[in-house]
N, C-alpha and C positions, 0 to 999 in steps of 0.2 A: 665460161668467163674469158674475156679477152684482155690481154695485157699488152699495152704499147710501151715501147722503150726506144731509147736512142736520141731523144731530143736534147736540146742544149742551146748554148749561145755560140754563134758562129759569125764571122765577119762576112760582109758582102762578097760574093764570089766563091765562098767556101762550100763545103759539102757536109751532108749528114746522111746517115742511113737509119731510117726508122724500122722497127720490127714490131710485128703483131703476132703474138703467140697465144695459144689456147691453153687455158688451165683447166684440167679435168675433162678434156674432150679433144676431138680432132677437127681440123679445118678442111680436110680434103674433099668433103661433100659440099662445101659452101663457096659461093662467090664472096670475095672480100673487097670491100671498098675503103678507100682512105678519104677522110673528110677533114676540113679545118674550119676553125672559127676564130676570127680576130675580134678583139674588143670592139663592141658596138656594132658588129656585123653579123649577118645570119651565117649559119653553117653552110658551107659550100662543098660540093663534091670535087675531089682532086683527081682521083684515079680509081680504077677498079680492075679486077682480074676475075675471069671465070674460074670455076672449080677445077677445070682441067689445066688452067694456065694458058690456054691457046688464045683466048680473047682478052684484050685489054682496052682500056679507055683512059684518055687523059683530058683534063680541062685545057682549053686553049692557053690559059695563063701559065701552065707548067709544061706544055708539050715541048719536047726537045731538051728539057732540063731534068725532068723526073722520070724514073723508071720503076715500074712495079714488077715484082717477081714473087714466085712462091716456091717453097721447098716443102713439099708434103711429107717427105721423110722426117723433116725436122719440125713439122707442124707449125710452120712459121711463114708469114708473108712479109716481104720487105718493100720499102719505098726509098730508093736511092734518090737523094736530092742533090743536084749539082747546080753550080752557078746561082747560088741562093741570093735573093734580093730582100731588101727590108720589107717589102710588101708580102713576103712569104711568112712573116711573123704571125703566129697563130698557135692555138692548141690543136694538135692533130689527133684525130680519132680513127680507129678502124672499126668496121662493122662487118658482121658475117650474116649471110642470108642468100638471097637470089639477087641478081643485078636489078637494082631499082627498089628493092625492099629488103632492108637489113633488120634482123630481129635481135641480134646480140651486138653489144657495144662495149668498148673498153672505156677506161676512165680518162684517157687522153695523155699526151705528152707535149710539153711546151717546147716550141721552136722559136728562138729569137735570133733575128739577123740584124746585127748592128755593129758599127765600128766603134 
Protein backbone atom coordinates (compact mmCIF):
# COMPACT_ATOMS: atom_id res chain seq x y z
CA UNK A 1 0.00 0.00 0.00
CA UNK A 2 1.21 3.46 -0.90
CA UNK A 3 0.64 6.53 1.26
CA UNK A 4 1.01 10.06 -0.06
CA UNK A 5 1.56 13.04 2.20
CA UNK A 6 2.69 16.63 2.08
CA UNK A 7 -0.22 18.25 0.31
CA UNK A 8 -1.87 21.42 1.46
CA UNK A 9 -2.78 24.98 0.65
CA UNK A 10 -0.04 27.20 -0.73
CA UNK A 11 0.08 30.59 -2.39
CA UNK A 12 1.12 30.95 -6.01
CA UNK A 13 4.89 30.87 -6.26
CA UNK A 14 5.16 28.72 -3.17
CA UNK A 15 6.58 25.25 -2.68
CA UNK A 16 5.50 21.89 -1.36
CA UNK A 17 7.19 18.54 -1.08
CA UNK A 18 5.06 15.47 -1.53
CA UNK A 19 6.10 12.09 -0.20
CA UNK A 20 5.11 8.63 -1.32
CA UNK A 21 5.85 5.89 1.18
CA UNK A 22 5.17 2.19 1.18
CA UNK A 23 3.27 0.58 4.00
CA UNK A 24 4.16 -3.04 4.54
CA UNK A 25 6.54 -3.34 1.64
CA UNK A 26 9.49 -1.82 -0.16
CA UNK A 27 9.65 0.50 -3.14
CA UNK A 28 13.18 -0.13 -4.30
CA UNK A 29 12.22 -2.59 -7.05
CA UNK A 30 9.56 -0.33 -8.50
CA UNK A 31 9.41 2.63 -10.77
CA UNK A 32 7.30 5.32 -9.15
CA UNK A 33 5.07 7.75 -10.94
CA UNK A 34 3.32 10.87 -9.74
CA UNK A 35 -0.02 11.71 -11.27
CA UNK A 36 -2.61 14.38 -10.64
CA UNK A 37 -6.28 14.86 -11.26
CA UNK A 38 -8.02 18.20 -11.16
CA UNK A 39 -11.80 18.51 -10.84
CA UNK A 40 -13.49 17.71 -14.13
CA UNK A 41 -10.24 16.62 -15.76
CA UNK A 42 -8.61 13.30 -16.52
CA UNK A 43 -5.71 12.00 -14.49
CA UNK A 44 -2.42 13.11 -16.02
CA UNK A 45 1.12 11.97 -15.53
CA UNK A 46 3.37 14.49 -13.81
CA UNK A 47 6.67 12.76 -13.26
CA UNK A 48 8.22 9.35 -12.82
CA UNK A 49 11.48 7.83 -11.69
CA UNK A 50 13.01 4.46 -12.44
CA UNK A 51 13.69 1.93 -9.69
CA UNK A 52 17.37 2.86 -9.70
CA UNK A 53 16.62 6.57 -9.63
CA UNK A 54 18.77 7.13 -12.71
CA UNK A 55 15.98 7.84 -15.18
CA UNK A 56 13.37 10.51 -14.64
CA UNK A 57 10.57 12.00 -16.69
CA UNK A 58 8.61 15.25 -16.36
CA UNK A 59 5.51 16.51 -18.07
CA UNK A 60 6.15 19.71 -20.02
CA UNK A 61 3.80 21.58 -17.70
CA UNK A 62 6.03 20.98 -14.67
CA UNK A 63 9.49 20.74 -16.21
CA UNK A 64 11.92 23.05 -14.47
CA UNK A 65 9.61 23.49 -11.47
CA UNK A 66 9.15 19.96 -10.09
CA UNK A 67 11.86 17.49 -9.09
CA UNK A 68 11.34 13.82 -8.38
CA UNK A 69 13.74 11.89 -6.21
CA UNK A 70 13.85 8.71 -4.24
CA UNK A 71 15.49 7.54 -1.06
CA UNK A 72 15.33 3.77 -1.11
CA UNK A 73 16.86 3.59 2.35
CA UNK A 74 13.81 5.47 3.62
CA UNK A 75 11.47 3.63 1.27
CA UNK A 76 10.15 6.98 0.07
CA UNK A 77 9.83 8.89 -3.17
CA UNK A 78 9.54 12.66 -3.16
CA UNK A 79 8.10 15.26 -5.49
CA UNK A 80 9.52 18.70 -4.79
CA UNK A 81 7.20 21.28 -6.29
CA UNK A 82 8.43 24.85 -6.65
CA UNK A 83 6.95 27.95 -8.28
CA UNK A 84 3.50 26.51 -7.89
CA UNK A 85 0.69 27.86 -10.03
CA UNK A 86 -3.08 27.76 -9.57
CA UNK A 87 -3.27 25.27 -12.43
CA UNK A 88 -1.23 22.83 -10.33
CA UNK A 89 -4.23 22.45 -8.03
CA UNK A 90 -5.26 18.81 -8.04
CA UNK A 91 -5.24 15.59 -6.08
CA UNK A 92 -1.80 14.07 -6.47
CA UNK A 93 -1.35 10.30 -6.53
CA UNK A 94 1.70 8.07 -6.62
CA UNK A 95 1.81 4.72 -8.34
CA UNK A 96 4.32 1.86 -8.20
CA UNK A 97 5.14 -0.59 -10.96
CA UNK A 98 7.10 -0.27 -14.16
CA UNK A 99 7.24 2.95 -16.12
CA UNK A 100 4.01 3.16 -18.06
CA UNK A 101 2.17 0.56 -16.03
CA UNK A 102 1.51 1.07 -12.35
CA UNK A 103 -0.08 -1.67 -10.32
CA UNK A 104 -0.23 -0.08 -6.87
CA UNK A 105 -1.72 3.28 -5.99
CA UNK A 106 -2.12 5.54 -3.01
CA UNK A 107 -5.24 7.40 -1.95
CA UNK A 108 -3.96 10.79 -3.00
CA UNK A 109 -3.11 14.08 -1.34
CA UNK A 110 -4.78 17.40 -2.13
CA UNK A 111 -2.67 20.29 -3.38
CA UNK A 112 -4.38 23.67 -3.61
CA UNK A 113 -2.58 26.69 -5.00
CA UNK A 114 -4.51 29.85 -4.27
CA UNK A 115 -4.05 33.33 -2.91
